[in-house]
C-alpha positions, 0 to 999 in steps of 0.5 A: 149637715153631718160628714160620715167616714166609710174609709180611711187612709193617708190617700184616700178617703171615702165618706157620706155628705148627708143634709146638704143641695148638691151646690154644696157638694159642688162647692166642697169639691171643687175647694178640694180640688183648686182651693187646698194650697200645695208646695209645687216647684215654681221656679229652676235654675239650670247649670247644665243640662245635656240629656234629651229634654229641653229646659222647659220640659225638664221643668215641666217634669220637675214641677210636676212631681207632688211635694210633702207639704206642713200647711203649718210651717209654710205660707203663701208668697204674697202673705210672706213676711219677706214680701217675696224674697224668698225665706223659708217660710214661704219657699223650698230649695232643693237640688240636683246634680246627677251624671249619667249613664243612670235613671234621674228620679224624684230621690235625687231632687235633695231638699235643705227643708227633709219635710218637703221633699218630694212623697215618692221618691221613684218618679222618673224625671229624664234617663241620660245617657253616658256622659251627659249630665244635669245640673241644677238648683229649685224653688218650690212655693206655695198655691192652690190649683186654681194658678195651675193643675201642680197645686192641686192636692188630689189626684181624683175626687168625685162625688155621687148621689146616694142611690134610693132602690125601692122594689114593689109586691108586684116583682115577679122576680123573673130576674130580667133587672138583675142581668141587666144590672152591671154593677151587680146590685140586684138579686132575687129571693123569696120570687122577687129582685132583692137589693144584696146585702152591703152594694146598694152604694155600687150602684150607679143610678144607671136604670137599665133595671128599670126598662129591663123590668119594662120589657118584661113586664105586661102594661107600662108599670115598674116593679123596680124604682132608681131614685138618688136621695138629692141631700146625701152623697157618697165621695171618693177622694185620692190624694196626691201624697202632698197634704193627708185626705183629712187635712185637705177635707178640713182645708177646704171645710173650713176655706168655704167658712172663711169665704162665707163669713167674709159674703155675711161680713160684706153683705151686711155693710152694704147692707148698714150702707142702704139703711142711713 
């Protein structure tokens, strides 16, 4: 099994997963979406809210603001030595006090720990008119997307099989497949269809080129074939900024490894008891 990165930034990544089966590729995808912990606001104390939003709507908007997360310093409340009392290791505290008229944004959410501030300072929360005010205290905890979508570290995460396009010698270069391809993957060269350099990965496996080839040919034989590689996948991941995308991937893979180790231990224990 091998991972090859094509493009990596703090918030996006594109990579190949080779030598794996669809079940494992889907496991990686699901773990990146719902198994990587991040900080999100969970508990809110509202001292004053004369805005147009109900308290519940205001709390919901605050909970969806992505927060910078350091997994080396924060732990889930159920694993913390304070036993859920709310110490700095498991709880990040924020205050917000704004009077109108103006737009309240995530910049106004002041963290007690600057390293756990909002990812983006320009996220709108609520617009205040004259004499309107919002005063709150909020606490963020570490959890995963399995509990709620606000703890998801990714905003987009998906994969597709690597396309394999084969063109045989019977191709007459009619160009029908080129016209039908919605992604501009194909072209003509030397009197036959070819895959344009650097465009193979753009193929969506729609197989419209095959249909066009069959409709333009005599008989029932395709000159072009499009198939998915069952052991190679193209992943595209976009994070919300709370964690670097590479951190999301490494944490997801480590979680899968730990689950596999735990399962192996349990099966060994069960097998050992059965043999006695």
